[in-house]
Backbone bond lengths (Angstrom), bond angles and torsions (degrees), N, CA, C in turn:
res aa  C-N    CA-C-N  psi(-1)  N-CA   C-N-CA  omega(-1)  CA-C   N-CA-C  phi
1 X - - - 1.443 - - 1.517 109.85 -
2 X 1.304 114.50 141.89 1.457 117.85 178.40 1.523 109.75 -79.47
3 X 1.343 117.83 157.96 1.475 120.32 179.38 1.521 112.58 -58.92
4 X 1.334 117.67 -35.24 1.462 120.70 179.70 1.523 110.46 -65.72
5 X 1.324 116.84 -42.33 1.458 121.35 179.86 1.529 111.00 -64.32
6 X 1.320 116.70 -41.33 1.469 120.98 179.17 1.521 110.74 -65.08
7 X 1.330 116.09 -41.99 1.464 120.46 179.58 1.531 110.21 -63.40
8 X 1.339 116.44 -42.05 1.465 120.23 179.51 1.522 110.50 -63.94
9 X 1.322 117.40 -41.21 1.468 121.55 179.42 1.530 110.85 -63.25
10 X 1.320 116.45 -43.56 1.462 120.86 179.48 1.516 110.88 -65.12
11 X 1.338 116.80 -41.75 1.466 120.70 178.52 1.522 110.51 -64.46
12 X 1.321 117.39 -41.89 1.462 120.97 179.39 1.525 111.12 -62.00
13 X 1.345 116.64 -41.13 1.465 119.90 178.45 1.521 110.96 -65.67
14 X 1.324 117.50 -37.82 1.462 120.78 179.68 1.522 110.43 -66.61
15 X 1.322 117.05 -41.99 1.467 120.85 178.93 1.522 110.09 -65.94
16 X 1.329 117.24 -43.33 1.467 120.65 178.89 1.526 110.78 -62.60
17 X 1.337 117.06 -41.04 1.464 120.13 177.56 1.518 111.81 -64.73
18 X 1.323 117.08 -40.30 1.470 121.03 178.29 1.521 112.09 -64.72
19 X 1.324 116.33 -42.18 1.465 119.70 178.44 1.525 111.66 -67.38
20 X 1.309 116.64 -37.57 1.464 120.61 177.50 1.522 110.53 -65.83
21 X 1.329 116.00 -43.01 1.469 120.73 177.02 1.526 110.00 -60.12
22 X 1.331 117.80 -46.64 1.464 122.32 179.61 1.532 110.93 -60.11
23 X 1.333 117.07 -45.30 1.465 120.67 -179.82 1.526 111.07 -63.78
24 X 1.326 117.63 -41.00 1.462 120.63 179.99 1.526 111.30 -65.83
25 X 1.320 116.59 -39.43 1.473 119.85 178.11 1.522 110.37 -66.42
26 X 1.335 117.41 -41.99 1.470 120.39 178.98 1.532 110.83 -63.94
27 X 1.332 117.12 -41.22 1.464 120.36 176.90 1.525 111.66 -65.15
28 X 1.324 116.46 -37.72 1.463 120.28 177.99 1.524 110.40 -62.71
29 X 1.311 117.16 -45.35 1.469 121.33 178.99 1.528 110.29 -64.10
30 X 1.328 117.34 -44.26 1.464 120.83 179.89 1.521 111.19 -60.75
31 X 1.326 116.98 -38.59 1.459 119.58 -179.02 1.517 112.62 -76.45
32 X 1.313 117.86 -26.82 1.471 119.67 172.24 1.524 108.98 -64.46
33 X 1.331 116.39 -40.00 1.469 120.12 -179.90 1.528 112.21 -71.22
34 X 1.332 117.77 -29.63 1.467 119.61 -179.94 1.527 112.97 -92.57
35 X 1.319 117.07 5.46 1.464 121.50 -178.55 1.534 113.65 -56.36
36 X 1.345 120.12 -41.58 1.475 118.62 179.87 1.530 113.89 -66.95
37 X 1.338 117.34 -23.45 1.459 120.96 -174.97 1.530 113.18 -94.05
38 X 1.326 117.31 -34.65 1.466 122.66 -179.61 1.526 108.46 -137.34
39 X 1.323 117.42 74.24 1.473 119.24 -171.02 1.526 114.84 -63.01
40 X 1.305 118.93 -46.15 1.466 120.23 -176.30 1.527 111.16 -67.79
41 X 1.324 116.18 -48.65 1.456 119.90 -179.65 1.530 110.88 -62.06
42 X 1.320 117.43 -40.95 1.460 121.02 179.34 1.521 111.43 -62.30
43 X 1.323 117.39 -41.81 1.461 120.30 179.24 1.530 111.85 -65.21
44 X 1.333 116.80 -38.95 1.462 120.62 179.11 1.534 109.90 -64.41
45 X 1.331 116.99 -48.19 1.461 120.47 -178.45 1.527 110.67 -67.92
46 X 1.333 117.96 -36.05 1.463 120.64 177.32 1.534 110.83 -63.75
47 X 1.324 116.75 -39.60 1.462 119.93 177.73 1.531 110.77 -64.96
48 X 1.327 117.76 -41.72 1.460 120.72 177.48 1.531 111.59 -64.27
49 X 1.321 117.10 -41.94 1.462 120.74 178.02 1.525 111.03 -63.77
50 X 1.313 116.93 -41.53 1.460 120.18 178.64 1.534 110.22 -63.79
51 X 1.325 117.39 -38.30 1.459 121.15 177.68 1.527 111.28 -64.78
52 X 1.332 117.50 -41.20 1.468 121.95 178.12 1.524 110.02 -64.25
53 X 1.324 117.59 -45.21 1.463 121.56 179.69 1.529 109.84 -63.08
54 X 1.317 117.78 -43.25 1.459 121.55 177.78 1.524 110.59 -60.51
55 X 1.318 116.34 -45.02 1.460 121.00 179.80 1.523 112.44 -61.83
56 X 1.316 116.67 -40.63 1.457 119.70 178.43 1.518 111.97 -68.42
57 X 1.318 116.63 -37.41 1.469 119.84 -177.26 1.523 112.67 -75.30
58 X 1.314 118.18 -25.39 1.459 120.13 -176.76 1.520 113.40 -101.66
59 X 1.318 117.97 -0.99 1.471 119.95 -176.13 1.512 112.86 -79.61
60 X 1.309 119.35 -12.70 1.460 121.52 -179.93 1.519 111.21 87.66
61 X 1.324 116.29 -179.50 1.470 119.56 -178.76 1.524 111.68 -68.33
62 X 1.315 114.76 155.12 1.465 120.19 -179.70 1.513 110.14 -62.35
63 X 1.307 115.91 133.41 1.453 121.30 178.04 1.525 114.27 80.73
64 X 1.317 118.43 10.83 1.459 121.41 -177.19 1.520 111.99 -72.18
65 X 1.329 117.84 -22.63 1.449 120.58 -176.99 1.514 114.49 -79.43
66 X 1.302 118.11 -1.87 1.462 120.90 -176.46 1.500 112.09 -98.15
């Protein structure tokens, strides 16, 4: 792989991780607000969002596994 291709791949992974983190945080906030109306479903989705956020935060920098 050329250095440009590797850099593009790493940047793409970082952007995808950032967008995933943003979406999980937005879903977490939305489910906190809907907690009084759908308590069980909100708790399930909040737990999944927290797991996704934890996974993104502990996975290390993009491309670190190579």
